[in-house]
N, C-alpha and C positions, 0 to 999 in steps of 0.2 A: 353460472359465474362463480368463481371461487377465489379465495384469497387467504392470506395468513402466512405466518412464518412457521415452518415446521421445526419444532423444538422437542428434544428428548433428553432426559437426564437419567443417568444410570445410578442405581442404588443397590449396593451389596453384591455386585457382579464379581465372578471369578476372574483372576488375572489371566488365566490361560485362554478361554474362549475369546473370539474377536468381539469387538464392540457391536452390539445389536442396533445401535442408533441409526446407521444408514438404512437398515432393513425397515425399521419402523417409519422413517421418513418416506421411503419409497411406498410403503403401504398407505400412509396418509395421503400421498399424492394420488395414489390409485383410487382411494375412496372418494376423493374430491373430484377427480377428472374422469374416472371410469377407465383410465389407461393403466393396466397392471403389468405392462410389458417389462418393467424393471423390478417387479416384486417376485421373489422366489416363493411360489406357493407350493404347499405340500400336497394338496388334494384337489386342485382345480387348475385348468389352464388359464393364462391371462385373458384369453377371449371369453371363456365361460364366466369368469369373475366380472369382466367388464359388462357383458350382456346382462348379468344378474343385477348389477348396480343400476344400469339404465332402466331395467324393468321395475325395480323396487322404487326408485325415486319418482318416476312418472312426472306429474305436474310440478314436483319440487325441484326438478333438475336445473331450472334456470335461476333458482334463488341464490343469493349471496350466502356462502357458507364459509366457516373457518374451522379447520380441523388441526388439532395439535396433540402432542403427547405430554402429559404432565409428569409421568414417572414410568420407569421400567424397573420391575422387581424380579429377583431371582426366586424361582419356585424350587428348582434343584439345579444341579450342576449343568444339566443339558436343556433346561427349560426356563424361558423368561415370559413374564406377562407384562404387556404394555397397556397402561391406562390411556385410552383415547378420548380426548375432549372434543365434542361435536357441538357446533353452534349454528343456528339458522337465523338469517335476517329476513323476516317477512316484509319489512319495509321496502325491500328491493322489488316487491310486487308493485308498489305504488309509485316508485320513483327510480330513476336510473342511477342509483347510488354506486359509488366505487366501492370495491371490496375493502374492508378495513384491514389494517396491517398489524403485525405484532402477535405475540402468543396470546392464547385465550384459554381460560379454564372454565369449568362449569359454573363458577361463582359469578363470572361476567360482571365485575364491579362497576364497569363504566355503563352498564345497561344498554350496550349497543346491539345486543342480540335478543330475539324474542324467545327462542327455545334452545335450551342447552341441556346436555346430559353427557354421560360417559358410557363407553363400551370398553370391552377388554379384548386384546389380541394375544394369542398364544404363539410363541416362537420356539422352535425346536432346533437344537444343535445339529448341524448337518455338514460334515466335512466335505461332502460332495458338492455343496453349494458354493458359488463364487464368493458370497458374502459370509459364509459360515453358518447361516441360519435359514430356516424356512418358516413360512407362516401358515397357520391353519386358516383356510378360507371358510367363512361362514356368513350368512346374511346378518347375523347378530353383530357383525362389525359396524353396520350402519345404525342399528338400534338393538338394544339387548333383548327385545321381545320378538324380533324378526326370526322367522324360521323359513326353511326352504319353501318357495312358492308363494310366500306372503309378500304383500306390497304395501307401500305407503300411498295414501290418497289424500289430496288436498282439495277441500271444498271451500266455497266462498259465499258469503251472504252479504248482499248489498246493504249498506247502511241507510237509515232513514234520511231522505233528502230534506235539507233545511228550507225554511221559508225565506222569501224576499220581502222585506219590510219597506214601508214608506215613511214619510214625514211623521214624527211623533210615535214611531214604532208601530204604526197601523199595518196590519198584515195585508200584503198585496197578493203574493203568490204563495199558495199552500196546497196541500193535497186535497183535491176535490173529486167528487164522484164522477166517473166516466163509464162508458160502455165500449169495450173493444169488439167491434163488429167484423165478422168474417165468415169464411166457409170452413166448417169442420168436416174433413173428408171421411171421417169414420161414420158420419151420419147421412151420407149420400152415396148412391151408386157412382162408381168412378166415371162411367160414361155420361152421367147426367151432371157431374160436378161443374163443368164449364158453363152449362146453361144456368145453373143456380148462381154462379158467379156473375153472369151477365145480368140476371134479374136483380141480384143484390146491389150491383153497381148502380143500376138505374134508380134504386130506392134511396141510396145514401149519397149519390152524386159524385161517383168516381168514374174513372175511365173503364168502360165495360171490357174492351178488348184486352187491356193491360191486366185487369184482375183475372179474367178468364185464362190468360196465358200463364199467370203465376200459379193459379190453382191447378191447371193441367200439368205443370212441371213439378209440383210439390209431391212429396211422398204420400203413400196411401193413407197414413194416419196423421197427416199434417193439419194444423190449423193455419189457414192463410188469412191474415188480417187485411181487411179492406180499408178501415178507417177507425179512428178513435173519436167518439162523440161525447161532448159534455152531456150530463144527465138530462138537462132541459132540452137539448137538441135531439136526443135519442128518443125521449118519451113518446112523441107523436108517431115514431116510425117502428116501435117495437112489434106491434101486431103484424105489420107488413113483413118485417124481417122474419118473424116466427113462421109465417105462411110459406116461406121459401125453403124447400128441402135442403138440409145441410147448413143453412144460415143460422148463426147464433150471435147473441149479444151478451158478452161476458162482463159482469160488473167488476169494476176495478177502480183505482184512484190514480191521479196524475197531478203533478205540480202545475197548477194553473192560476192565472190571474182572474179577477172577478168576471171579466168578459173576454171573448176571443180577441177583441181588438185592443184591449187596454195596454197601452205602451208596448205593444208587441215588438215593433222594430228595435226598441231599446232593451226590454227585458229578455227577449228571445224566447225560444221554445225548448221543451225537453222531449225526449223520445228514445227509441232504441238506438244504441250506438251504431254508427256506420263503420264499415270496414276501415275507412281512412282514419277515423278517430281512434279505433282500437290500435291500429298500427302506430300512430303518432304518440300514443300515451306511454309507451315504454313499459307496458304491463299493468299500468294503473287501471285501465278499462278493459273489460272482457266482452266478447260477443254476448248480446242479450242484456247488457246493462242498460238501465235508463239513465241518460246523461243529458247535459245541456248541448243543444245542437246549434244554437246561435245566440247572439246578444250577450247580456250579462250572464245568462244561464251557462253559456259555454265559457265565457271569459273567467268566471269564478267557479267552474265546475268542481275543482278539487276542494274548494272551501265548502260549497253547498252540499257536495256529495258525501262528505265524511270519509271515514275509514272503514273498509269492509271487514266483516267478521270472518275469521279463518278457523278451519278445523282440520287437523291432521288425524287420519284414522289408520290403524293397522288393519288391512284387509286380509283375512286368513286365506290360505290356498283353497281352491275348489276341491270339494270332496272327491275321492276316487270313484270312478265309474263302477268298479266292482266291489265297492264297500258293502259289507254285510254286517248284520247284527243278529243277536238272538231273537227268537220269535217275539213279536209284540203285536198289539192290536193294530198297528199301522203297517204290518208286513204286507208284501205283495203275495200273489198266488203261489210263487215258488219258494216262499219262506224268506225272500230277500226284501229288504226295505231300503228305500232311498235315504241316504244320509243327509240330514238337513245341514246346509252350510252354516258355519259359525257366524255370529254377528260381528261386524267390525268393532274394533275397540278404539275409543278416542284417546290419542296420546297427547294432543296439544289442542288448546282452544283459545281463541282470542275473540272477545265480544266485539261486535260492530260498534263503532262510535258515530253517533249521528252528526250530520253536517252542522256547520255554524251559520246562523242566519246572516244574510247580507242586508244591510240597511241603506236604502237609497233616500234621496231627498224629495222624491215625487209626492205631491199632495193628491190623494185619491180624488177629491172633489174637483180640484182645478184641472187635473188630467182628464177626468171624465167630461167635464164641461167643454174643454178644448176639443176633444174627440167628437163630441156631439155636434159642435159647431161645424167641424170639417167634414162630417159624414156625407154630405151631399155635394161637396166641392169636387168637380171632375178632374181638374189638373192636379198634379202634385202640389201639396200644400203643407203648411206647418204653422203651429202656434207654440211658442216657447215662452214660459214665464220664469223669471229669476227673482229671487229675493235679494235686493241690493245689500242689505245689512250683513248677510252671511254668504252670498254667492250660491245659495242652494237653488238648484234647478227644480222648481215646483211642478212644472209641466213641460213635457217634450213630446207634443202630439204631432204625428205625421198623418196626413189625410190619405184616404184609400187610393187616390190617384197616383201615389208613389209606388204602388204594387209591392208593399212590404218593406221598402227602403226607408231608412231613418232620415227622411228629408230634414227633420228638425235639427239633428245633431251632425249630420254628415254632408248635407247638401252644399254644393259649391256654385254660387251664383253671384253675378254682379249686383251689389246692393243698391245701385242707383242713388237717388237723392237722400236716402237715409244716411248715406255716407257724408252728407254735408255737415252733420254734427262733428265728424272727425275733421273735415276741412276747416270748419269754423274754429276749432281748437288750434289748428296750425296757424290760422290768420291772427288769432288772439296773441299767440306767442310771437308773431311777427310784428306786433305793435298795434293792431286794430282793436277796436272795442265794439260793443253791441251797437253803439250809436255812430260808428264810423260810416261815412258815405261811400257807397260803391255804385258802379254804373251797371244798371240792368238794361242792356241794349236789346233790340229785337233779335239780333244775331251777333255772334262773335266768331272771328276767323283766326285760326292758329295754323301757321305753315300751310295755308291754302285750304284747310278743312273748316267748313262752317258748322258752328254749333248753334242750335236754336232752343227756345223754350218750348214747353209742351203746348199742345194745340189750343187749349182754352185758358192759357195764362192770362190773368186779369190785366187789361190794358192800362188800368189806373196805377199799376205797380211798375210801369216802365219808366226808365229815366234814372235820375239820381235818388237812390233810396238808401236807408240804413242797412247795416248788416242784419239787424233784427228783422226788418221787412223782407230782406232777401231770403232769409231762412223761412220766415212765416209763409211766404208765397212760393218758395222753392224756385227762385230765379236761377236757371242754369248759367246764363251769360254773365251774371254778376260774379259768380265764382270762377268761371272761365277767364274773365278779365283780370282776375287776381292771380293768375298762374305764375306770374313773375315775382309775386310777393312771398308765396310759400312754395319752396321747391319740393321735389319728390321725397327727399330724405326727411323733410319736416312732416310730410303727410304720414310717412311710415312711423315716425316717432310719435305723432299725435294718436295714430291708430293704436299703437302699443300701450299708450297711456290709458286708453279706454278699453283695453283688454282684447283688441282685435289684432289678429296675426301673432298672438303670443302663445307659445307652447305651455299649456297648463294641464296638470294631471287631474282631469275631471273624474277619473274612476271608470269611465266608459269611453268607447271609441268616439272621438269628436273631431270636428274640423272647426277651428276658431278663426279662420280667415287668413288671407294672404294679401299683403300690400307691398309691392316692390319698392325697394329703397332707391332704385335708380330708374329714371325715365325722364324724357324731355320731349319737347315739341308736342305733337298731338297726343302722344301716349300720356304725357303728364297732364295735359289739359283734360283728357278723358277721366283721369284719376281724380281730378278735382270734384267731379260730380258722380263718383262711384261707378265709373265704367272702365273700359280698357282692361287692364290686367288685374284690377282689384276684385277679389272674390271674398265672399262671406257665406256663412251658414245662418239660418235663423237663430241658432244658439249664439253665434258670434255677435249678431246685431242686438239680441236681447242683453248680451253682456255689455255692449256699448251703452245702451240705455241704463243698465244697472249701475255702471260706473258713474254716469252723470248724476243719477239719483243719490248714490252713496257718498259722492264727494271724494272718492278715491278709486284707484284701479281695482276692479273686482275680478277675482279668479273664480269662475263657475265650478260647481261641484255637483255631480250626479250621484255618486256613491260616497257615503260618509267614510272618511279616511282619517281615523284618530291619530295615526302615526305618520301622517303625511308631513312633508316639509312645510314650514310656514309659508304663507303667500309672500311673494317678493314685495319689496318696499314699493309703495305707490309712486308713480311718476305723474299723477294728476293731483293738482292742488285743489284745496277746497274753494279758493277764489275762482279758479278756472271753471270748476264744476258749477259754481253759482251762476256764472254768466251763461253757460250752456243750458242750465235749467231755465233761465229766463228766455233764451232763444226758443227752447222747446215749448214753453208756455205760450209764446207769441204765435206759434203755429195753431194753437187751439183758440186763442183769444181773437186773432185777426187774420188767420191764414187758412191753409188747406185742411186743417183739422177742426174747424169751428163746430162741426156736428158733435164733437165730444165735450162741448162746453157745459152741457147739462147732465153729464154722467154723475150720479150721486157719489158722495164721499170726498176724499181729498182732491184738490185740483189736478187735472191731467196735463201732462206735457207730452208732446208728440212730434213725429216727423214722418211725412209721407215719402214714398219713393217709387219711381217707375224706371226700370232699366231695360233698354232695348237689347235684343239679342237675335242671333240668326242672320240669314242672308235674304229673307223674304222682303218684299217691298209692298206696303209699308212693313217695317220690322215688327216682329212679335215682342211682347213686353212682359217682364216680371213685375208683379205688383207687391209692394212692401209697405209696411207701416210699423213703426216702433212707438212705444209710449211708456210713460212712468206715471204712477199714482201711488203716493205714500211709499210703503215698503214693497212695491211691486214694479217690475219692469217686464215689458211684453214685446215680443216681435211676432208679426204676422206676415206670412209669405204665401203667394199663389204663383205658380210657375208661369201660367198664361193668364193675364188679366188686362183689363182696360187701363187702369191706373191704380196708384196706391190708395188714393182717397175713395175711389168708386168700387174697387174690388176688395182690397185688404181692409179698408176702413170699416165697412159694415161688420166684418167678422170680428175686428178688434172691439168695436163698440159693444157687440153682443157679449163678448167675453168679459169686458169690464163691468157691464151692467149685471152680469151673473144670471 
């Protein structure tokens, strides 16, 4: 890619010869583009010059360059010398920058180029030329040290990848020892290599047929990697690996979290760049680079990966095959010695700049605790902990049942009765109080659809009860019967006040819920109890709990963003939050969360939730529970569970007890 305005100024030229500026400009265009068709060359055809430029530039051909002429001087009446300014922009390797415009000199005062220098072009008066001048072609037009057959070589050194940090600056992801395990085809007979691959695959737990096929198709000197193992995982297998002909375990390092599971769906992984990532990078990533492949590692790859080191070398031409020298101790039998090739010369070098650490809000202890609790939960599950005072996401754990998906931050599920905290806010704004009497009937019918309470709803809480009691015991019908008091728009507004359904820059891919602003009839009635079209992630429901605890709308944050826009003004008042805190305390003091009553520390507020889904009869159910304790808000979710209190509740209790 090339850019720049071609500029030439004449100094001390005779008035008789024509102006050489058009020839110099044509030459500059030729050097930049490789097209010399408009350049009157004295000693080469345009095709020869173009081919030479292409060969010389090599990997530098795609860089942004700017070439111009700072002066043309008179050597004698029939000769001119043009000083050519050449500038290379190596940042165009790392980003798809547009070519800069305007004249450039070797001083480059704006600092927009990395490598600048001057060359000299010689022009001869030639009346037979249409422009009156011809140019001496030489490789030195590209660089003053280039000679015939020499080329420029660009090499690249990947920068040190930066760490990912957690709360308090504690290191989460850093370079840790690993073993790259695979088949070295130089160490095994080609015919036996597939058998070795099959044996190795069985030892390290990868697909035997797939590895054997890759080994079979690789070059005769290839190393075919089967898997990269953490040091602790590899240690018990090293003897078995060594016993397989051609199998090797190469010591290396890789950016890794403390354990394989630690926040993996959020943090992501690193590894060798895929062809797709290389293509999409616009030149920033090259084949063989170790880059972020998913999660925050991929999202912030340019930050974490730093700036690669670059070296431009002048590679001398290959020595002539018939080169001879005077007799020496290294001569061959015929008195002829092989000429040693000259060493490449470094013309430009830029040191690699290490990446910048990325600071997350994750608390290593809380994240580890949450993952340990979920380790044996078979369905998709999550535990999210948010600090109400700051919005910091302290834990975002997704259980193994999610198969690597970030259930914690991206899951989209009906929140069930945990949404009654939102509905309660809408009812408060409609004029109700915690002591307002509501009807908890055995069933409630809206437009012909019957809604009922859960199967073991306490019979003593049927009838006229307070809103506090309706929340504490999670009476569905009490809220359904209020569907005419709070319309759908008020539900959506209440949800937004609690951080649900609000677009917030968390710094990581997140789903913070969706509450339709328009719905009526049975759809609106279902929304009153967190079903229908209402969706939330565990992160979204932890944010609801955090907003209640904080007394204002909380904006959750996974990655610290010092330059981020300030959080929008809260639409939740402290008085409203105080009532919601009281309602959530009632769940623990007299309702479905009584088992949390003796959790040590600050008093716990909570809300259970069970959401029906699917078409089975009886329907399958999501199990939810949210809680607050001091400066901590937690959401627990299990995709398939009996109920909030029986399935999610024990997990929440274990988390709070630590």
